[in-house]
N, C-alpha and C positions, 0 to 999 in steps of 0.2 A: 364766398371765399373763406378759407380757413388758414390757420397757422401752418407753416411759417410764412405764407405768402402775405398774410397781413401786416406782419412786421416789416417785410421788405417793400411794402407798397411806396413808403417815401423815398426809396431810392429810385424807383421807376418815375416818381412824380418829380424829383429832383431833375432827372434827364429830361423829361418831358418840358419842364419848365425852362430849361436851357436850349430847347428847339429840337431835341432828338427823340426819335422813337426808341421805345424800350419794352421789352416783353420777358414774361417767365417762359422758359423753353425747356425741352428734354424730359429726363426722367421724372422730374417732380410733377409736371403736367400730366404725364402718363400715369403715375401713381396716384394723382388726385382723382383722375377719371376711374381708376380702378378701386378707389375707396381704401387705398393703403396708406400706411403711415409715411409721412415725408420728413426726412431728416434735414435737408437743407434745399435751397433753391438755386437755379442757374439763371442768369440774366443775359439776354441778348440785346444788343443796342446798335443804332445806325451811327452812334458816335465812335470815332477813332479812339485808339488808346490814348493819344495825346489830349484828345478832347475830354475823354472821361477824367484824366488827371487834372484838367482845369475845373471840372464840375465839382470834384471831391477833393477835400484838402489832405486826407490821409488815404494813401494808396501804396501798394506794393507790386512791383513788376514780376509777376510769377510766370508768365508766358507771353510776354508782351510781342514776341516775334510771330505768335500765332493769334495775337489780339486779344489776349486775356491779361485782365489787370484785377487784383484783389482790392476791393474797397472796403475800408474800415469805416463804419457809420453807425453811430448811436450804439456803441459797445457790441456790434456784431460785424461779421465779415461776410462779403459777397463777391462771388466771382462774376466779373462782368466781361462779356467777350463781344467784340465787333462783329457785325454781320460780315460774312467773308465767303470767298470762293476759294477753292483750292486747285493748283495745277497738277501735272502728272506727279504720281506718287513714286517713292524710291523706297527700296527694301520691303515693298508690299505692306508699309505700315505709316510712312511720314510723307506728307505732300512736300515737294521741291520747293514750292513757292505758295504764299497765301496773299490773296489780294483783298483788301478791305472794299466793301461795297455798302450801298444805302438801302438794298432791297431785301426785305425779310424773306420773301418766298424764295429768292435765289439762295439764301443762306439755309433755309430749312431743306432745300433741295439736296445739299451735300451730305445730310445726315443718313444714318445707317438703315433704320427701319421705319416704316410709316407711323408706328405708334409713339416713336420718338421724335416725330418731326411735326408736332403740334406746338404752337404758341398761344399764350393767354395774356391779354392786355390787363390794364389796371381795373377794369370794370367786370373781368372775369369772362369777357368775350373770347371765343376760341378762333384762332385762325389755323385752318387744317387743309391746305391745299392738296395733300395726297392721301386723304380719307384715312387718316390715323384713328379717328374715332370708330369708323366702321370696323378696322382691323381689331380694335380692342373689344367692341361688342361681339364680334364673331370670334375672338380669341385665336387670332391669326397672326403669326410672324411673317412679315413680307417686307422686303427691302424697297427703299425709295429708288424708283427707276430699275434698271437691269440689274439682277443679282450678281451676274458675273462681274460687272463693272465695280459694283460696291465691294466685292470681296477681293478683287484685284487690286483695289485702292489701298485697302486695309485688311489683310488676311485675318486678323485677330477678330473681325466681324463674325467670322464663321464660329468661333467658340462662344462669342457673345450671344448669337443666335440660339445655339444649343443650351447656354446657360438660361436664357429666358424661357425655354421650354420647361426647365426644371423649377425656376423660380415663380412662373406665372401660370403653369399648366396650359399653356397655349399650344396650338399645333403650328406646324411650319407649312408655309404655302408651296405648292408643287414646284414651281420654277426656282424658288429660293432652295428648296431641297436639292433639286437636281444640280444646282451650282455648288452646293456643298459637296456633293460626290465627285463632281468634275474638277473641282479646285482644291480638293483636300490637301494635296501636296504643298500648296502654297503655306500651309500652317507650320511646316518645317522651317520657314524663313523668320519666324516670329520668336522673340526672346523668351526663354523658359519663364521668367518671373512674371511676364504678362499672361502666358498661358496658365500658370498656376493660380493667379488671382481669379481668372475666370472657372477653372476647374473647382476651386474650393468653394465658390458661391453655388456652382452646379451641384456639387456633392451634398450641401446642406438644404437644398431646395426641395419642396414637397412632392415634385413630379421627377425626382432623381432618376428613377428607373427608366422612364421614357427617354429622358435626355442621354443616358448611358447607351440606351438602345439605338439612338440616332448617331452617337458617336461611333458605334460598332457598324452599323449598316452604312454609314457614308465613308467609312474608312478614316475617319478623322483621328481615331484613337492610334493609328499607326505613326502619327507625328507627334505623340505625346511621350516624354521620357520614360523608358522602361515598360511601355505598354504595347509597343509594336507587334509583339508575338503572343499577346496574352488574351485574344479574343475569346477563346473557349473558357479561360479561367475566369474572366470578368462576367460572363454569362451567369456564373454562381450567384451573382448579386440578385438576379431575377427570382431565385427560389426563396430569398430572404425577405422579411418584412421588418420595417424599423420606423421609427418616427423620433424626432427630437434628439438625434445624435449630434454631438459637436464636430467641428471640423477635424480635430484630431482623432476622434473615434471613427469618423468615416475614413480617413487615412488608414487607420488600422484595420478596418473592415475590408478595404481594398487589398490591403497587405495579406490578409487572411486568405482572400479569395484567390490571389495569384500565388500564394504558397511560397513566399520567400522566407529564407531563413538566415539567422546569424549576420554576418558581415554584409550579405545581399540587401538587407533591410536598410542599413545605414547608407550604402551606396545608392539605392533607389531614391531615398529621401533627399540625399545630398544632390543628386542629379536634378531633382525638382527645386533645388536652392531653397529648402525649408530653413527657417532659423534653427539654430542649434539647440535651443530651448524646447522647441517643438519636436525636433528629432529626437531628443532624449525622452520626452514624454511618451511619444508614440512607440519607441522601443520597449520602454517599460510596460505599457499596456499589451504589447505583443508578447512580451515574456510572460507576464502573469496570465495572460488569456490562454497560453499553451499549456500552462500548469492547470488553470481552471478547467480545461477541457479534459484533463485526465483524472482530476480528483477534486473533492470538495475543499473550500477554504479551511486552512488550519489557522490557529492563533498567530503562529509565526509568519505565515504568508501575508496576513492582514498587517502585522507590524512592518514587515518590509515594504509592502506595497504603498501603504498610506491611504487616507480617506478618498482622495480624488480618483487615484488610480483604481481602488477597489470598486467605485461606483462606475467608471467607465468600462471596466473589464466585466463586470456582472451584467451591464447593459448588452454588451456585445455578446456574452455568453447566452443571454436569453434571446437575442435576435438570432443567433446561429442555431439555437435549439427550438425555435419557434414558440417561445413562452414570452409572457409579459407579467411579471409579478413585482410590482413595486414594493410589496411587503418584505420580499426576500432582500432586497437592496437596503431597505430601511433597517432590517434586522442585522445585516453585516456592518453597516455603518455604527449601529449601537454596540455591536460586538467589539469593533475597532475603538470606540470611545471609552470602553471599559477596560482596555488593556492597561495594565499597571504602569507600563512605560511606553513612550512613543518614539523615543530615539535614545541613542547610547548616553547623551548627555544627562539623561535622566537617572542613570545607574547611581545606586547609593554607595558604590566604591569607584576608585580610580585606579589606574595602572601602578600609581606610587604606593597605593595600599598593598596591592598584590606583591610588589618588590619587597616591601617591608615584611610581609607575612612569610614569604618563602626564602627570603634572603638570597635572592638570585639576581644575576645581571640580566637586563633587558634582552629579549630575543623574541623569536616567533612565538614561543610558549605564552608569552604576554598577551598578544593578540588573540590567540587561540582561546586562553582562558577567559578573556573579556567577552568574546563571542558566546562561549559556553554559559556564562552568567547571564548575558543578555538573553538568550534564548530560554534558559531555565526560568528566569523571572516571567518572560512573556507567557510560557506554558504553565505557569503556575506551581512549578516545582520547588520554588523558593520565594520567600518574600523580599521585597527591595529595601532591605535593612542591612546595614554593614555587618553586624554580629551574625545574622542568619545567613548572609552570604558566605562569611568566613567559615562557619560551621559546615555548611554544604560543601564548600571547597575542600575543606580538610577530610570530609567523609569520602569525597569523590577520589582523593589521592590515595586513601587507604584502600580502595578497592583494587 
């Protein structure tokens, strides 16, 4: 057994000492079997939420109606969920009622995919009633029980299935795939925020292309904001090759493929309910990518874009053009670092200096003059020194 399981063992032991069963479950067990990094662990127990709160002195009710308690123990926090069964679902997302039970197998039975329905005890023994290990070995995504039932209970599971194709490079079992095709319209019932979380994980997965292919072939894409009529445009992604693109770079690549312009870009991203900070970053990347596709970088372009945008744009430019030259990106960053100024605040003059030199009232001319100075310094036409700038301005005004 490895971390973070080892650090969490005392939590399982404390529950066992109090007479309850407790196991590691879900994604952490799956990732352990896959040899992937594990960030945190989920624990399932036969103890009810009230019983868990009696065992541990420091707890937080983060989802007590669904049986989940956050336990604070030895400077760490653990989500502990009571074994449960779920009644009829509402809105294709949430169970109407949760019943707490004492049986582990019945708890595992309600989970989405067989690879996520494996439990591990304190000794590292695996409890695997639905052949999740076999699915992992065969690299197959298969639902626990009937796929139609699982997806009708929670339609987001369809996006999760496709996301796992991207993240794990697994294939999807035939009946599970058929259920995706038949039940795709149910995805329209799911909140955009939840679909976005799954799509963003899908976009940065190593097998993203195959996942997008499944989205297109099953019709799931039709129930994603702004993509319902973009099948042919999204196919452009199959002609491109990329690796190690960030989430926002992938959004920009999708936007490039579906060829949105201007205000359409912001509307598309807002419909996906992205954070405003991310929307602005993606807009900048698209703006400078359009410029880069027409011409080489110039010093003033580098100045306006800033380092992070330069890197993102050049990565995308190389993806679109089928090249991969890290040296070019390094050289562009060095060129940016050598610029005499990085922002207007670095200018050797202020608006007050210009007002004094020209004895004029403030107006549009002042902003224009500062922009001209800014650009001239960046392009090496004048040194960023007050006297040199004044001389240059005077010469310009005499022409």
